Kinemage of the C-alpha trace (Angstrom):
@kinemage 1
@onewidth
@group {chain A} dominant
@subgroup {mainchain}
@vectorlist {calphas} color= white
{ca met a 1} P 31.547 -51.181 -48.732
{ca ala a 2} L 30.418 -51.834 -52.315
{ca ile a 3} L 33.905 -52.499 -53.395
{ca glu a 4} L 34.503 -54.937 -50.392
{ca ser a 5} L 31.426 -56.795 -51.272
{ca arg a 6} L 32.348 -56.967 -54.981
{ca leu a 7} L 35.831 -58.122 -53.972
{ca arg a 8} L 34.361 -61.100 -51.858
{ca glu a 9} L 31.953 -62.050 -54.624
{ca leu a 10} L 34.779 -62.115 -57.256
{ca asp a 11} L 37.269 -63.948 -55.025
{ca ser a 12} L 34.531 -66.506 -54.326
{ca arg a 13} L 33.962 -66.960 -58.009
{ca his a 14} L 37.667 -67.196 -58.775
{ca arg a 15} L 38.175 -70.016 -56.123
{ca asp a 16} L 35.145 -71.791 -57.636
{ca leu a 17} L 36.561 -71.700 -61.076
{ca glu a 18} L 40.018 -73.092 -59.766
{ca ala a 19} L 38.040 -75.939 -58.160
{ca arg a 20} L 36.115 -76.634 -61.389
{ca ile a 21} L 39.475 -76.567 -63.360
{ca glu a 22} L 41.077 -78.897 -61.097
{ca asp a 23} L 38.036 -81.203 -61.138
{ca ala a 24} L 37.861 -81.211 -64.981
{ca lys a 25} L 41.478 -82.155 -65.205
{ca lys a 26} L 40.944 -85.318 -63.151
{ca his a 27} L 38.344 -86.790 -65.576
{ca pro a 28} L 39.512 -89.389 -68.048
{ca ser a 29} L 38.114 -87.570 -71.037
{ca val a 30} L 39.566 -84.275 -70.388
{ca asp a 31} L 38.002 -81.464 -72.478
{ca trp a 32} L 40.877 -79.038 -72.936
{ca thr a 33} L 38.724 -76.511 -74.827
{ca gln a 34} L 36.330 -76.217 -71.750
{ca ile a 35} L 39.429 -76.017 -69.436
{ca ser a 36} L 40.981 -73.271 -71.576
{ca glu a 37} L 37.660 -71.307 -71.461
{ca leu a 38} L 37.410 -71.746 -67.743
{ca lys a 39} L 41.051 -70.519 -67.344
{ca arg a 40} L 40.194 -67.471 -69.625
{ca val a 41} L 37.320 -66.569 -67.327
{ca lys a 42} L 39.414 -67.089 -64.017
{ca leu a 43} L 42.103 -64.801 -65.589
{ca lys a 44} L 39.452 -62.054 -66.237
{ca leu a 45} L 38.310 -62.375 -62.745
{ca lys a 46} L 41.776 -62.117 -61.368
{ca glu a 47} L 42.343 -58.967 -63.412
{ca glu a 48} L 39.222 -57.457 -62.151
{ca leu a 49} L 40.088 -58.308 -58.582
{ca glu a 50} L 43.421 -56.666 -59.046
{ca thr a 51} L 41.918 -53.526 -60.416
{ca leu a 52} L 39.408 -53.221 -57.729
{ca arg a 53} L 42.115 -53.869 -55.039
{ca arg a 54} L 44.393 -51.154 -56.443
{ca arg a 55} L 41.358 -48.792 -56.498
{ca asp a 56} L 40.337 -49.744 -53.055
{ca arg a 57} L 43.888 -49.009 -51.722
{ca arg a 58} L 43.804 -45.448 -53.183
{ca his a 59} L 40.692 -44.416 -51.231
């Protein structure tokens, strides 16, 4: 159950970051440094999600 809860939490954070990235791109004064940082964090979340999903399938 702990893995499932963590997966839901990470998935929610991943979706939130996607929305923040899209919102940031819409602003006239786009801060590409901030967008790059958000994308980096989003990628780390995706990697953790994939690792946990693989681990969950094995059990």
